[in-house]
C-alpha positions in Angstrom: -8.5 7.8 -43.1 -4.8 8.6 -43.2 -3.6 11.4 -45.7 -1.9 10.4 -48.8 1.9 10.4 -48.5 2.4 13.4 -50.6 0.4 15.5 -48.3 2.3 14.5 -45.2 5.2 17.1 -45.6 2.9 20.0 -45.8 0.9 18.8 -42.8 4.1 18.3 -41.0 5.0 21.9 -41.6 1.9 23.0 -40.0 2.2 21.1 -36.7 2.7 23.0 -33.6 6.2 23.2 -32.0 7.4 19.9 -30.8 8.1 21.5 -27.3 4.7 22.8 -26.9 3.3 19.3 -27.9 5.5 17.7 -25.4 4.5 20.0 -22.8 1.0 19.5 -23.1 1.4 15.8 -23.0 3.2 16.0 -19.8 0.7 18.3 -18.2 -2.3 16.0 -19.4 -0.5 13.0 -18.0 0.0 14.5 -14.6 -2.9 17.0 -14.5 -0.3 19.3 -12.9 1.8 22.0 -14.2 4.2 21.5 -11.1 4.7 17.9 -11.8 5.2 18.3 -15.6 7.6 21.2 -15.0 9.6 18.7 -12.7 9.5 16.0 -15.4 10.8 18.4 -18.1 13.2 20.3 -15.9 11.7 23.7 -16.5 9.9 26.2 -14.4 6.1 26.1 -14.0 5.8 29.4 -15.6 7.7 28.0 -18.8 5.0 25.4 -18.8 2.2 27.7 -18.7 3.5 29.7 -21.5 3.9 26.7 -23.7 0.3 25.6 -23.1 -0.9 29.1 -23.7 1.0 29.2 -27.0 -0.4 25.9 -28.1 -3.7 26.7 -27.3 -3.4 30.0 -29.3 -2.1 28.0 -32.2 -4.9 25.4 -32.2 -7.5 28.1 -31.5 -9.0 26.1 -28.7 -8.5 25.6 -24.9 -7.0 22.4 -23.9 -7.2 22.7 -20.1 -9.8 23.9 -17.6 -8.9 24.9 -14.0 -11.2 24.0 -11.0 -9.8 25.8 -8.0 -6.3 24.2 -7.9 -6.9 21.2 -9.8 -6.7 20.9 -13.8 -9.0 19.0 -16.1 -8.8 18.4 -19.8 -11.4 19.9 -22.1 -13.0 17.9 -24.9 -10.4 19.0 -27.2 -7.7 18.1 -24.7 -9.0 14.6 -24.1 -9.2 14.1 -27.9 -5.4 15.3 -28.4 -3.8 13.6 -25.4 -4.0 9.8 -26.2 -2.4 10.2 -29.7 0.4 12.4 -28.3 1.1 10.0 -25.6 1.3 7.1 -28.1 3.4 9.1 -30.4 6.0 10.0 -27.8 5.9 6.3 -26.4 6.8 5.2 -30.0 9.7 7.8 -30.2 11.1 6.6 -26.9 10.9 3.0 -28.1 12.4 3.6 -31.3 15.4 5.7 -29.6 15.8 2.8 -27.3 15.8 0.2 -29.8 18.5 2.3 -31.8 20.9 2.6 -28.9 22.3 -0.9 -28.7 23.3 -0.7 -32.4 24.8 2.7 -32.1 26.7 2.2 -28.9 30.3 1.5 -29.2 29.9 -1.1 -26.4 26.8 -2.9 -25.3 25.1 -1.3 -22.3 22.8 -2.8 -19.8 20.6 -0.3 -17.9 19.6 -1.5 -14.5 17.0 0.4 -12.2 17.4 0.0 -8.4 16.6 2.0 -5.4 19.4 4.0 -3.8 19.6 1.5 -0.7 19.7 -1.7 -2.8 22.5 0.0 -4.9 24.5 1.1 -1.8 24.1 -1.9 0.3 24.1 -4.8 -2.1 24.7 -3.9 -5.9 27.6 -1.6 -5.8 29.7 -3.8 -3.4 29.6 -6.6 -5.8 29.3 -4.7 -9.2 33.2 -4.9 -9.7 32.9 -8.7 -10.0 30.6 -8.3 -13.0 32.7 -5.6 -14.6 36.1 -7.3 -14.3 34.6 -10.6 -15.9 32.8 -8.7 -18.6 35.0 -5.8 -19.6 33.2 -5.4 -23.0 29.8 -4.4 -21.3 29.0 -1.1 -19.7 26.5 -1.2 -16.8 24.4 2.0 -16.1 22.9 1.8 -12.6 19.9 4.1 -12.3 19.0 4.6 -8.7 15.8 6.2 -7.8 12.9 6.4 -5.3 10.2 5.8 -7.8 9.4 2.8 -10.0 10.9 3.1 -13.5 8.3 2.8 -16.3 9.5 0.4 -18.8 7.3 1.7 -21.4 8.8 5.2 -21.2 12.2 5.1 -19.7 15.3 3.5 -21.3 15.7 0.7 -18.7 16.4 -3.0 -19.4 16.3 -4.6 -15.9 14.9 -3.5 -12.6 15.1 -5.0 -9.0 11.9 -4.5 -7.1 10.9 -5.5 -3.6 7.3 -6.9 -3.0 5.0 -9.8 -3.9 6.1 -10.0 -7.4 2.9 -9.1 -9.4 4.0 -7.0 -12.3 1.7 -7.5 -15.2 3.2 -7.6 -18.7 6.8 -8.0 -17.5 9.1 -11.0 -17.1 9.4 -11.5 -13.2 12.0 -13.9 -11.7 12.7 -14.4 -8.0 16.0 -12.9 -7.0 15.9 -13.8 -3.3 13.2 -14.3 -0.6 13.5 -11.8 2.3 12.8 -11.5 6.0 11.9 -8.3 7.6 12.7 -8.2 11.3 13.7 -5.7 14.0 17.3 -4.6 14.4 19.1 -2.2 16.8 22.4 -0.9 18.0 23.9 -3.5 20.4 24.1 -1.0 23.2 20.4 -1.2 23.3 20.3 -4.9 24.3 21.6 -3.8 27.6 21.1 -0.6 29.9 18.3 0.7 32.0 15.7 -0.6 29.5 17.1 -3.7 27.6 15.5 -5.0 24.6 14.8 -8.8 25.4 11.3 -9.4 24.5 8.9 -7.9 21.8 7.0 -6.1 24.8 10.1 -4.2 25.5 9.6 -2.1 22.5 7.2 0.0 24.3 10.1 1.6 25.9 12.0 2.6 22.7 11.8 4.6 19.5 10.6 2.9 16.5 12.2 4.0 13.2 10.1 3.9 10.1 11.0 3.3 6.5 9.0 5.7 4.2 10.6 4.5 0.9 7.9 5.6 -1.5 8.9 2.9 -4.0 8.1 0.1 -1.4 5.4 1.9 0.6 2.6 -0.3 -0.5 4.7 -3.6 -0.7 7.0 -3.5 2.3 5.7 -4.6 5.8 5.6 -1.7 8.5 5.7 -1.7 12.2 2.0 -2.2 12.4 2.2 -5.3 10.4 5.0 -6.7 12.2 3.8 -6.2 15.7 0.3 -7.6 14.6 2.1 -10.6 13.3 4.1 -11.0 16.6 1.0 -10.8 18.7 1.5 -7.2 20.0 -1.0 -5.2 17.9 -1.6 -3.0 21.1 2.0 -1.5 21.2 2.2 2.0 19.7 3.6 1.8 16.2 3.1 5.1 14.6 5.5 7.5 16.4 9.3 7.9 15.6 11.6 9.2 12.9 11.0 8.4 9.3 13.4 8.1 6.5 12.6 7.6 2.6 15.6 5.2 2.0 16.3 1.8 3.8 20.1 2.5 4.0 19.3 5.5 6.0 16.9 3.4 8.3 19.7 1.0 8.9 22.1 3.8 9.7 19.8 5.5 12.1 19.5 2.1 13.9 23.3 1.6 14.0 23.6 5.1 15.6 21.3 4.2 18.3 18.3 6.4 17.4 15.9 3.4 18.0 14.8 0.1 16.6 14.2 -0.4 12.9 12.7 -3.0 10.7 15.4 -4.3 8.3 15.4 -6.3 5.2 17.9 -9.0 6.0 19.3 -9.0 2.5 20.3 -5.3 2.9 21.4 -5.5 6.7 23.5 -8.7 6.5 26.8 -6.7 6.3 26.0 -4.5 9.4 24.8 -7.7 11.3 27.9 -9.6 10.5 30.0 -6.7 11.5 28.4 -6.1 14.6 27.0 -2.6 13.9 23.6 -4.0 14.4 21.9 -6.7 16.5 18.7 -8.8 16.1 17.1 -8.3 19.6 14.8 -11.3 19.7 15.7 -15.0 19.4 12.1 -15.9 18.3 11.2 -15.1 14.8 8.1 -13.2 13.9 9.5 -12.2 10.4 7.2 -11.4 7.4 8.4 -12.9 4.3 8.5 -11.0 1.0 11.1 -11.0 -1.9 13.3 -9.3 -4.3 12.5 -9.8 -8.0 14.3 -9.3 -11.1 11.9 -7.4 -13.5 12.4 -6.9 -17.4 10.7 -6.8 -20.6 10.7 -9.8 -22.9 12.2 -7.5 -25.5 15.3 -6.6 -23.4 16.1 -10.3 -22.6 16.7 -10.8 -26.3 19.9 -9.0 -25.9 22.8 -11.4 -24.7 24.4 -8.7 -22.5 21.1 -8.1 -20.7 20.6 -11.9 -20.1 24.1 -12.3 -19.0 23.7 -9.5 -16.3 20.5 -11.0 -15.3 22.0 -14.5 -14.7 24.9 -12.8 -12.9 22.4 -11.1 -10.7 20.6 -14.4 -9.9 23.8 -16.2 -9.2 25.1 -13.4 -6.9 22.1 -13.7 -4.8 21.8 -17.5 -4.6 25.5 -17.2 -3.1 
C-alpha cells in the first residue's frame, strides 16, 4: 500500500543519496563494477565506494562476489527492479520534456560510424538546407541504442528487420559481396574466380553492432559453393568503413555492403572481382518508437531518409 501524501516528504528526506542508488542500479544491471564505471564515467574504485556507502546506509549487503563474478543478494534483487523502473521513467520524462524546452525541434538519430561516414553525412546537408528550423543530432556508435534508456528518436540498423516493440521500415535492401583494390585483379595471383581467394588475405568486419546479423566470409563462401576455403584468418576491423579502406589500400579482399561501397566502386578505388553473383541479401531498416513518430520533425526526417535511399 502506498504511503499517504503527507508522509512522502519525510520518506524522501530519508532516501539514500541519488548517486549511490544510480550506481547500484548500473552495477546490478551489468553485474560488473567495470562496466558500470564505464557507463557512469567514473573509476571502478568510486563505484565500489558508492556501493559500500549504500549498503552501510541500508544496513544490508546488496552484492555478493563469487571469484571474479558478481551476484545480487536477496536484498539486491528486491531493490533493483524498482530502481530500474524509476530511472527509466526519469529518462522518459526528460525525453518528453526536451521537445518543448528546445528552442528548435531536434531529431536524434543513432547510426553506426561507418553508415554515418559513408552514407549519411555526405547527404545530410540536403536535409539541413531544406529544413533550416530543425536540428539533427547524429549519434554514431558501435552498440545498439536502447530506445527505452537513451534519448534517441530514430536509428538505422542492418540485419533481418526483427526489432520487437519498435516501428520498423525498410530503408534499402542490401547485397554483401567481395571487393578488392583493382590491382589485385592482375599480377602474379589474379583474382578471377572464387577459388582464387585461397591465394589472398581475407579482411573481416567485426562490427559488434552487426556481428549477429551480417554475413561473414564463412557464410559467403558456403553460399558460393566453396565452404572448404579457409575463412578465419586475416585482419579484422570493428567498423565497415575501415574494412573498405583496408581493401582499397590493397591489404586483401573484403566483404562489402553495396550501399556503403557504392562511391568507392564508382570512383574505381574498389572493384568487384567476380562477374557471377553469390551475394547474400540483407537490408537496412529505419527503426523508431511509435511515440517518436508523433512528432512532425521526426516523421519528416524519416521520410527524407526513405526518399534518399530510394534514389
